[in-house]
C-alpha positions as CSV (number, residue, x, y, z in Angstrom):
1,M,123.3,46.9,169.0
2,I,120.3,47.8,170.7
3,G,117.2,49.0,168.8
4,F,115.1,51.8,171.0
5,I,112.1,52.9,170.3
6,V,109.2,54.9,172.4
7,N,105.7,54.9,171.4
8,P,105.1,58.8,173.0
9,I,101.4,57.9,173.3
10,A,101.4,55.0,175.5
11,G,99.5,55.0,178.6
12,M,97.7,58.5,178.0
13,G,94.0,56.9,178.7
14,G,94.7,55.8,181.5
15,S,94.7,58.7,184.1
16,V,91.4,60.0,182.0
17,G,89.9,56.8,182.7
18,L,89.9,55.1,179.1
19,K,91.9,51.8,179.8
20,G,93.7,52.3,177.2
21,T,94.9,54.7,174.2
22,D,94.4,52.2,170.9
23,G,92.7,53.8,168.1
24,D,90.5,56.9,168.6
25,A,91.0,56.0,172.2
26,Y,93.5,58.7,171.3
27,V,91.7,61.8,170.4
28,E,89.5,61.0,173.6
29,A,92.2,60.9,175.6
30,V,93.5,64.3,173.7
31,K,89.7,65.7,174.9
32,R,89.9,64.4,178.1
33,G,93.2,66.7,178.8
34,A,95.7,63.7,179.0
35,K,99.2,64.6,178.9
36,P,101.8,61.7,177.4
37,V,103.5,59.6,180.1
38,S,105.8,57.7,177.8
39,P,108.4,60.9,177.4
40,A,108.9,61.0,181.6
41,I,109.6,57.0,181.1
42,A,111.8,57.1,178.3
43,R,114.2,59.5,180.1
44,R,113.9,57.6,183.1
45,F,115.2,54.4,181.2
46,V,117.7,56.7,179.3
47,K,119.0,57.9,182.5
48,S,119.5,54.7,184.1
49,L,121.0,53.5,181.4
50,E,123.2,56.2,180.9
51,K,124.5,55.8,185.0
52,L,124.6,51.3,184.8
53,C,127.0,51.3,182.0
54,L,127.8,54.6,180.1
55,E,130.5,53.0,177.9
56,L,129.3,49.5,177.1
57,A,126.1,51.2,175.5
58,S,127.5,54.1,174.2
59,G,128.0,53.6,170.1
60,N,125.8,50.6,170.4
61,I,122.3,52.2,169.9
62,I,120.0,52.4,166.9
63,S,117.2,54.6,168.2
64,A,113.6,55.8,166.0
65,P,113.8,59.6,165.2
66,G,112.4,62.0,166.8
67,I,110.0,61.9,170.1
68,M,110.1,57.5,169.1
69,G,113.3,57.8,170.9
70,E,116.5,60.5,169.3
71,E,114.7,63.2,171.7
72,Y,115.9,61.2,174.9
73,L,119.1,60.2,174.0
74,K,120.1,63.5,172.7
75,E,119.7,64.7,176.8
76,S,122.1,62.2,177.4
77,S,126.0,61.4,176.9
78,L,125.3,58.1,175.2
79,R,126.4,57.7,171.5
80,F,123.5,57.1,169.3
81,R,122.4,56.6,165.6
82,V,119.1,57.5,164.4
83,V,117.1,54.8,162.1
84,D,116.4,56.5,158.5
85,V,112.6,55.9,158.8
86,D,110.5,59.1,158.6
87,I,107.5,59.2,161.1
88,S,104.5,60.6,160.8
89,E,102.5,63.6,163.3
90,P,101.1,62.1,165.3
91,T,103.1,58.8,165.6
92,T,101.3,56.1,164.3
93,A,101.5,51.7,164.7
94,D,103.0,51.6,161.2
95,D,105.9,54.2,162.4
96,T,106.6,51.6,165.2
97,K,106.6,48.3,162.3
98,R,108.8,50.0,160.0
99,C,111.0,51.7,162.8
100,A,111.2,48.0,164.1
101,R,111.8,46.4,161.0
102,R,114.2,48.7,160.0
103,M,116.5,48.5,162.9
104,V,116.1,44.3,162.5
105,E,117.8,45.0,158.5
106,L,120.4,47.3,160.6
107,G,121.6,44.0,162.5
108,V,120.2,45.0,165.9
109,K,120.4,42.0,168.5
110,L,117.8,43.5,170.9
111,I,114.5,46.0,170.7
112,V,113.7,48.0,173.8
113,F,110.4,49.6,173.3
114,V,108.7,52.3,175.5
115,G,104.7,51.2,175.6
116,G,102.1,49.1,176.7
117,D,100.7,45.9,175.2
118,G,100.0,47.4,171.9
119,T,103.1,48.5,171.0
120,A,104.6,44.9,172.0
121,R,101.4,43.5,169.0
122,D,103.5,46.2,166.9
123,V,106.7,45.3,167.6
124,L,106.3,41.3,167.9
125,E,104.8,41.8,164.3
126,A,107.5,43.4,162.3
127,V,110.0,41.2,163.8
128,D,108.4,37.9,164.7
129,Q,111.4,36.0,166.9
130,K,114.4,37.5,164.5
131,V,115.4,39.4,167.7
132,P,114.5,39.7,171.8
133,I,112.4,42.6,172.3
134,L,112.3,43.9,175.8
135,G,109.0,46.7,177.0
136,V,109.9,49.6,179.4
137,P,105.9,49.6,181.0
138,S,104.3,53.0,179.8
139,G,100.9,51.2,178.6
140,V,97.3,51.3,180.8
141,K,97.4,47.6,180.8
142,M,100.6,45.5,180.1
143,Y,99.2,41.8,180.3
144,S,102.2,40.4,177.8
145,G,105.2,39.3,179.5
146,V,108.0,41.1,177.7
147,F,107.8,44.0,180.4
148,A,110.7,44.8,182.6
149,V,109.2,45.7,186.3
150,S,110.4,49.2,185.5
151,P,112.4,51.8,183.1
152,E,115.3,51.3,186.0
153,A,114.8,46.9,185.8
154,A,114.7,47.8,181.9
155,A,117.8,49.2,181.8
156,S,120.1,46.7,184.5
157,I,118.4,43.7,181.9
158,V,119.9,45.9,178.6
159,C,123.5,46.1,180.7
160,A,123.1,42.6,181.5
161,Y,122.4,41.7,178.0
162,L,125.6,44.0,176.3
163,R,127.7,41.8,179.1
164,G,126.6,38.6,178.2
165,E,124.6,37.8,181.4
166,A,121.0,37.7,180.8
167,S,119.0,35.0,179.5
168,I,117.1,35.0,176.3
169,C,113.7,33.3,176.6
170,E,110.2,33.1,175.3
171,A,107.1,35.2,176.6
172,E,103.1,35.4,176.0
173,V,102.4,38.9,173.6
174,A,99.0,39.5,175.0
175,D,96.7,42.0,174.7
176,I,92.6,42.7,175.6
177,D,89.7,44.3,173.5
178,E,89.4,48.0,174.7
179,D,86.4,48.7,173.2
180,A,84.9,45.6,175.5
181,F,87.0,46.9,178.5
182,R,85.2,50.1,178.3
183,R,81.7,47.8,178.8
184,D,83.1,46.6,182.0
185,V,83.9,43.2,179.7
186,L,87.5,42.0,180.0
187,R,88.2,39.6,177.2
188,A,92.1,39.0,176.8
189,R,94.2,37.0,174.3
190,V,97.2,35.9,173.6
191,Y,98.7,37.3,170.0
192,G,102.4,35.6,169.9
193,I,104.9,34.6,171.0
194,A,107.8,36.8,171.7
195,K,111.6,36.1,172.1
196,T,112.7,38.4,175.0
197,V,115.7,38.6,177.6
198,A,115.5,38.3,181.1
199,I,117.1,38.2,185.1
200,E,115.4,36.8,187.5
201,N,112.9,39.5,190.0
202,L,113.3,41.9,187.2
203,L,110.8,41.0,184.1
204,T,107.3,40.6,185.1
205,P,105.3,37.9,184.2
206,S,102.5,37.5,181.7
207,K,99.1,38.4,183.8
208,E,97.5,35.3,184.5
209,A,93.7,34.3,185.3
210,T,92.9,33.1,189.0
211,I,90.4,30.4,189.0
212,G,88.7,28.7,192.0
213,E,88.7,31.0,194.9
214,E,85.2,32.4,194.4
215,E,84.7,31.4,198.5
216,S,87.8,33.5,199.6
217,K,86.4,36.4,197.7
218,K,83.2,35.5,199.6
219,A,85.1,35.5,203.0
220,I,86.8,38.9,202.2
221,A,83.9,40.6,201.3
222,K,81.9,39.5,204.2
223,Y,84.5,40.0,206.8
224,F,85.1,43.7,205.3
225,A,81.2,44.1,205.4
226,E,80.8,43.2,209.2
227,H,84.2,44.5,210.3
228,I,85.5,47.5,208.4
229,Y,82.4,49.3,206.7
230,D,81.6,52.4,208.5
231,P,78.0,53.6,206.3
232,S,79.8,57.5,207.2
233,R,82.9,57.3,205.6
234,L,84.1,57.4,202.0
235,F,85.1,54.1,200.4
236,I,86.7,54.4,197.2
237,L,86.4,50.7,195.5
238,G,88.9,49.6,192.9
239,P,89.3,47.1,190.0
240,G,89.1,43.8,190.2
241,S,87.1,40.6,191.0
242,T,88.2,40.9,194.7
243,V,87.1,44.3,194.9
244,K,83.6,43.4,193.3
245,A,83.1,40.8,195.5
246,I,83.0,43.1,198.3
247,A,80.3,45.8,196.2
248,D,78.3,42.4,195.9
249,E,78.2,41.4,199.8
250,L,77.1,45.3,200.5
251,G,74.5,45.2,197.6
252,I,76.1,47.2,195.4
253,E,76.5,46.9,191.8
254,K,80.2,48.2,191.1
255,T,82.2,48.8,188.1
256,L,84.5,46.0,187.7
257,L,87.3,47.8,186.0
258,G,87.1,51.0,187.8
259,F,86.6,53.3,190.4
260,D,83.5,54.1,192.2
261,A,83.1,56.4,195.3
262,V,80.8,54.3,198.1
263,L,78.9,56.0,201.0
264,N,76.4,55.1,203.3
265,K,75.9,51.3,200.8
266,R,75.6,53.7,197.9
267,V,77.6,54.5,194.6
268,I,78.3,58.0,194.6
269,A,79.9,58.2,191.8
270,R,81.0,55.8,189.0
271,D,84.1,55.0,187.2
272,L,86.3,58.1,188.7
273,W,89.0,59.8,186.7
274,G,91.1,63.0,186.7
275,K,89.5,66.3,188.7
276,Q,86.2,64.0,189.4
277,F,88.0,61.9,191.7
278,I,90.3,64.3,193.5
279,A,87.5,66.4,194.1
280,I,85.4,63.8,195.7
281,V,88.2,62.2,197.4
282,K,88.9,66.2,198.7
283,K,85.6,66.6,200.2
284,F,85.7,63.8,202.0
285,I,89.6,64.3,203.3
286,D,88.9,62.7,206.8
287,R,87.0,60.4,206.2
288,K,88.2,57.9,203.7
289,M,89.8,54.7,202.8
290,L,91.0,52.9,199.0
291,V,90.5,49.4,199.0
292,I,92.8,48.0,195.9
293,T,93.9,44.5,195.3
294,P,97.1,43.4,193.3
295,I,96.0,43.1,189.5
296,G,96.5,39.8,187.5
297,G,99.5,37.4,188.7
298,Q,102.6,40.1,188.5
299,G,102.5,42.0,192.0
300,F,102.0,45.3,190.8
301,L,99.4,46.8,193.4
302,I,99.7,50.2,191.8
303,G,100.2,51.0,188.2
304,R,99.4,48.2,186.4
305,G,95.8,47.9,185.4
306,N,94.5,51.2,187.7
307,K,96.1,54.1,186.1
308,Q,93.0,56.3,187.6
309,L,95.4,56.2,190.6
310,T,97.9,59.1,189.4
311,P,99.9,61.2,191.4
312,E,98.3,63.8,192.0
313,V,95.1,61.3,193.5
314,L,97.0,59.3,195.7
315,S,99.1,62.3,197.4
316,L,96.0,62.7,199.2
317,F,95.7,59.3,200.7
318,R,97.9,58.0,204.1
319,K,99.4,54.2,204.2
320,E,96.6,54.2,206.7
321,E,93.9,55.1,204.4
322,I,95.4,52.3,202.0
323,L,93.1,48.6,202.5
324,I,94.7,45.9,200.3
325,V,92.6,42.4,199.6
326,A,93.8,39.8,198.2
327,T,93.4,35.9,198.1
328,P,95.3,33.9,199.7
329,R,96.2,32.1,196.6
330,K,97.3,35.3,195.1
331,I,99.3,36.6,197.5
332,A,101.3,33.3,198.0
333,K,102.8,33.9,195.0
334,L,104.4,37.1,195.8
335,R,107.4,38.1,197.5
336,F,106.5,41.9,197.9
337,L,103.9,44.3,196.1
338,I,104.7,46.4,193.5
339,I,104.0,50.5,193.3
340,D,104.8,52.3,190.1
341,S,102.7,55.3,190.1
342,G,104.9,57.6,188.3
343,D,106.5,59.8,190.8
344,P,109.0,58.2,192.7
345,K,109.4,60.0,195.8
346,L,105.5,59.1,196.2
347,D,106.1,55.5,195.4
348,E,108.8,55.7,198.2
349,R,106.2,57.7,200.6
350,L,103.7,54.7,200.3
351,S,106.2,51.7,200.5
352,G,106.4,49.8,203.3
353,Y,104.6,46.6,204.9
354,Y,101.0,46.5,205.1
355,K,98.2,44.3,206.5
356,V,96.3,42.3,203.9
357,L,92.9,41.4,204.0
358,T,93.1,37.2,202.5
359,G,90.2,35.8,204.3
360,Y,87.2,36.3,206.9
361,G,89.7,37.9,209.9
362,E,92.4,36.7,207.9
363,F,95.4,38.8,207.8
364,T,98.8,38.3,206.3
365,V,101.7,41.2,206.3
366,I,103.5,41.9,202.9
367,K,105.9,44.4,201.9
368,V,104.9,47.4,199.3
369,V,107.9,48.7,197.3
370,P,108.7,51.0,194.5
371,A,109.1,49.5,191.4
372,H,112.8,51.5,190.8
373,S,113.8,49.7,193.7
374,V,113.7,46.4,192.4
375,T,116.6,44.9,192.2
376,L,118.8,41.8,191.2
377,S,118.5,41.3,194.8
């Protein structure tokens, strides 16, 4: 049997610049107009599961109640049972833990959860290593190694598991200090080791620090300043230390973990999100460039650590207005880069081959693919 739990508020802080939804951040996210993102992702997972292995999955699912799982399964033809746990409104971490513990008592052999690193921590705390856990990515950060590449990939893993074709492995459950994160300080730690299930290419590795690459970053920054930068053009500089090296070369103080708008070597808007982000891009609609880098070692170009790039923002950019920068060490480990904006059609439009700036006058070509298209092949 498979347990199914949805954290309905996971990821809400990303689009409104909060970098997470832990603790009091949920209240602030609502004040800023954030909308739930987990329900749509849960529906994508359920729809894929129904399509890939309806007969195999039906009758083998135990769901959390209401908006924590039941609602999305009701929209499908999958047969399931609901765990006998009362949940609060709004839902809490304790609800997740109680549902997970009860599922273990009922004999589930795998718990699939929709959420981010905070949800992964809650599930791990509840079940320890009694059963494997698998994350369907809907959070802001997702530093842990228990997440599938996409909802569709998660469904493929579950189907393979039900057929006895997926392997059990161990992965780190990691998280960051969100309060420090919002102050532009990155503090990450491993909270535990979870059992998970995996198929090659469909499970993301835990994020890793890239060390000893400062010279490469400086070379990238120097080339950008001398050959790409145009003072009359708006540059949106994204998160990451490689992009920050570009800001340093230009003499600009940049937000390490946010998006800043730069014009004529001056930051004209800092830590962009929401309507402000859209407005400033539209103002410079014919002379703009987005500068981004893959986050960590997972290969995600969009969709991890840069949730401020909502579909509404991304739709304003053409492929030729997106500059990818990355050190040779980081890019050499990746077969492709992944985009998961939350809008599969937009992901398709922005997919394809890109030149990546990797040094002073050095470029490499890599394919960018939508997360929903990442398969066993």
